[in-house]
FILUM-572999 format. One record per atom (N, C-alpha, C, O): residue in one letter; y, x, z. Coordinates in steps of 0.05 Angstrom, whole numbers, plus 5000, padded with zeros to 4 digits. Each point is the difference from the previous one (the first is absolute). Example, Ala and Ser with C-alpha at 12.3 -4.5 7.8 and 13.67 -1.06 7.14 Angstrom:
% residues 2
A488652645156 A502449825000 A502450185000 A500050215013 S502149724973 S502450165001 S502249855014 S502250105004 
This chain:
% residues 65
X878875340128 X502949965000 X501250224983 X499350235001 X502649694982 X501250194982 X501950195014 X501049945022 X499550284965 X501950205011 X502749885005 X501250045021 X499849814959 X502749875003 X500149815023 X502049985014 X495849874991 X499949825022 X500150145027 X501349925019 X497250314982 X500150165025 X502750115005 X501050005023 X500350104956 X502850115004 X501849785009 X501650055018 X498249724970 X501749775009 X499549925029 X501949945015 X495650074993 X499349935027 X501250195020 X501149925020 X498650344974 X501150215018 X503149975001 X501250015022 X500049964955 X503049974999 X500849765017 X501950025015 X496749754982 X500749765015 X499850055030 X501849925015 X496150224994 X499650055029 X502350175010 X501049945022 X499950264964 X502250175009 X502649854999 X501850055016 X498549764966 X502549844999 X500049805024 X502149955011 X495649944996 X499849815022 X500450135027 X500949885019 X498350374983 X500250155025 X501450274994 X498750214998 X503949785000 X501550244991 X499750245019 X500450234991 X498949735034 X499650235018 X497250115000 X499450185016 X498949724967 X497250095000 X499850294993 X501450104982 X497050045033 X499450294996 X497150045004 X498949945021 X499750164958 X497150035001 X499150274991 X501350134984 X496549965027 X498650234988 X498449904977 X499749764996 X499450424988 X498349924977 X497549865009 X499149804988 X499750305034 X497549875011 X500649725009 X498449824996 X503950145018 X500749745010 X500549814976 X499149775001 X502250324979 X500549844976 X497449924986 X499749774992 X498550415006 X497449944988 X498549785016 X498849824988 X501350205038 X498749795017 X501449734997 X498849794998 X503950225002 X501649754999 X499449854974 X499749765000 X500250384978 X499649884974 X497250014990 X499449924977 X498850185040 X497150014993 X499650144973 X498649904982 X502550355017 X499750164976 X498750275008 X500450095022 X498250034960 X499050265004 X502350204999 X502249944990 X497450305021 X502150205002 X501250074973 X502550024998 X495950024982 X501050074973 X501749784988 X502250054989 X496849715012 X501549774989 X502649965015 X502149954988 X497850075038 X502449965017 X502150214993 X502349944997 X496850315001 X501850224993 X501349954973 X502450064996 X496149854985 X501049944973 X502249795000 X502050034987 X497549755028 X502049795003 X502550105014 X502249964990 X497450185032 X502350105015 X501650204983 X502449994999 X496250194988 X501450204983 X501649874977 X502150094993 X496849694997 X501549864979 X502649885011 X502150004986 X497849905038 X502449895013 X502050225009 X502449955001 X496550285005 X501750235007 X501450094974 X502450065000 X496149964978 X501150084974 X502249824990 X501950094987 X497949655020 X502249814991 X502350005020 X502149884994 X497650265029 X502250015019 X500049785020 X501949975016 X496049864985 X499949785019 X499150105027 X501049915021 X497150274980 X499050125025 X500550305000 X500750124980 X499149995044 X500250295002 X498250105022 X499349855018 X499950404980 X498550135021 X501950125020 X502150124992 X497349855034 X501750135020 X498950285006 X497850084990 X503650085025 X499050265008 X497549995017 X498650195003 X501049585010 X497649955017 X497649904983 X497949945011 X502550054963 X497949914980 X499449715004 X497749924998 X504349925008 X499749715000 X501649894977 X501650134987 X497849615007 X501349874977 X502049805011 X499349845017 X503150174972 X502149815008 X501449914974 X499950134979 X501549645024 X501649904978 X502550184997 X501150085020 X499649974956 X502450174994 X502549875013 X500349764999 X501450415011 X502449905013 X499849975029 X502149975014 X495550054997 X499749985029 X500750275013 X499150214990 X502549785031 X500950255013 X497750135015 X500450215012 
């Protein structure tokens, strides 16, 4: 699966479930990705401002309180 496809898949999941909050390990299991690949996808979505890291080191969609 291409990097762009993985990014689109993760973006879609967060759009479908706006309250979703995951640790990096949970995200890797959910999308069946290794830790490094998952971190790369998540970091790219954080860099674009779509996702953000919380102080608890979980991933949420930007704009969520």
